[in-house]
N, C-alpha and C positions, 0 to 999 in steps of 0.2 A: 732360592729357597726363601720362604716366607718367615719373617720374624714377628713375634707379637709386638704390637705397637707401631710397626712400620706403616701400616695403612692410616693409623690415626695421625701420625706425624705428617704424612703427605697431605691428608685432609686439612690439617691445621695450617700447613704451609700454603696450600691452595687458597684457603680462606683468607690468610694474611695478604696474599697477592691481590685478591678481589677487593679487599678493604683499603687499598691505598699503597700496598707494597709493590704493585706491578701496574701494567697498563690497564686501562678501562676496556672491558669487553663489550662487544656489540649488544649482548643481551642485557647489560646493565643500563645502557642508554636507550635502547629501543624497546621500551615497555609498551605494550598495547593497552589502549584505554578501552572502555566499554563499547564504543561505537566503531572500533576497528582501526582508528587512526593512530598516528604516532604520538608519543609524549616527548616534548622538548624539555630538557633539563638544563637549568642554569645552576652550575655547580657552586659548591660552598666557597670556593676562592674567588668566584666571579663577582664583579661589581659593574652594573649597567646603569646608565642614565639616558632616558629618552623614552621612545615608544617601542613596546614589545608586542608583536602580533603573532599569534599561533593559529594555524588552521586546525590543529587538533587540541590536545591537552597540554598543560604546562606544569612543571614542578620546579619550584624555586627553592634552592638551598642557600643561595648567596644573598647579595644586596641588589635591590632594584629601586630606582627613583624615576618617576614619570607616569606613564600610562601603560596599562596591560589590557590587551583584548585577546580573548581566546574563544574559538568555536566550541571547544570542549570544556573540561574542568581545569581549575587552577588550584594547586596545592602549595601552601607555604609551609615548608618543613620547620621543625623546632628551632633550627639555627638561622633561619632567614630573617632579614630585616628589610621591610618593604615600605616605601612611602610613595603611594600611587593611587590612581583610580583604576579599579579592576572591573571589567565587564566580561562575563563568562557564563557558561551553562550552570556550573556549580562552583563554589569557592570553599575551600577548607583552610582555616588559619590555625597553624600550630606554633607559629613564631610571632614576631612583632610586626604589626601592620598599622600604618597611619594613612588615612585617605577614605575614599568612598568605595563601597562594593555594590555592584549591580549584578545580581545573580538571577538568571532566568528560572532556575529550578529551586536551588536551595543554597544556603550559606551555613557553614558549620564553624563554630569557634571551639576548637578542641582544648582539652586540658592543657594549661600552660600557654595557650594562645592569648595574645593581647591585641585588641582592636580599638583604635582611637579614630572614630569617624562614623559615618552613616552607612547603614546596610539596607538595601532595597532588594526584596526577594519574596517568593511565594512562601517558602518554609525557612525558618531560622531555628538552628539548634545551638544552644549554648551549654557546653559541658561544665560540670562542676570543676572549679579550678581555672576556668577561663576568665579573662577580664574584658569587659565591653564598656566603652565610654562613647556615647553618641546616640543617634536616633535609629530605631528600626522601623522601616516602612514595609508593612506586610501587603505587598502589591500583587493582586491576582494576575496582572500582566507580567509579574516576575522580573521587574527591572528591564522591560523591553525597550523603553525610551532611551535615547542616547544620553549619556551623562550631561553633555553640554546643553541639552534641551530641558533638563529637569530641575534647574535651579538648585543645584547641590542635592538633588534627590529628596527634597522636602515638600515640594508643592505638586499637587495633582490637579489636572484640569477640572474646572467646575467646583473646586473646593477652595474656600477662603484660607489664606495663609494664616496660621495662628500668630497672634500678636503677643509680644512679651508683656508680662504683667507690669503695670505701672503703679507706683505708690499713689494712693489717693489722699488728697488733702481733705481734712474735715470741712464740711460746709459751714460757712459763718453762721453764728447764732442769730436768729431773727431779733431785731431791735424793736422795742416797744415804741409806738408812736407817741409823741408828747401829748399829754392830756391838755385839753384846753379849748 
């Protein structure tokens, strides 16, 4: 016999199990990205150091230090802490990031996201409430060059590297020649 609220309690219990009270289900890990590939998830409790390579997209909920390369998109969730160079199709930063981003299509700094480093991309989106400290290079090639070939992402072929401003000393005053 059906009792009022019985279905709601079961739904709440199922939701609790999905949010950490039970095992992770396949559908929670194997999310499809836009191009039909798999999304690799680095969970909130994970801490990785080294090189992360993904043939599809990548979502980081934990901590990563090193280098990240993905054929698809990279998403840094609000609780993520990443110190790396990222090369991907698109990059979305909702957490804390330090390093360089090379995005072939677009880079997005979401509300609450913090980026300390350079961003090279075709399209850069900075939401209200995001923090960005570094250089943005709006590159029509969309960060196609490898990071190690781009001199920290700040130099383009055929273009002079900007030089830092230097304090100029005032020129000495001309002295009058002795009369005589």
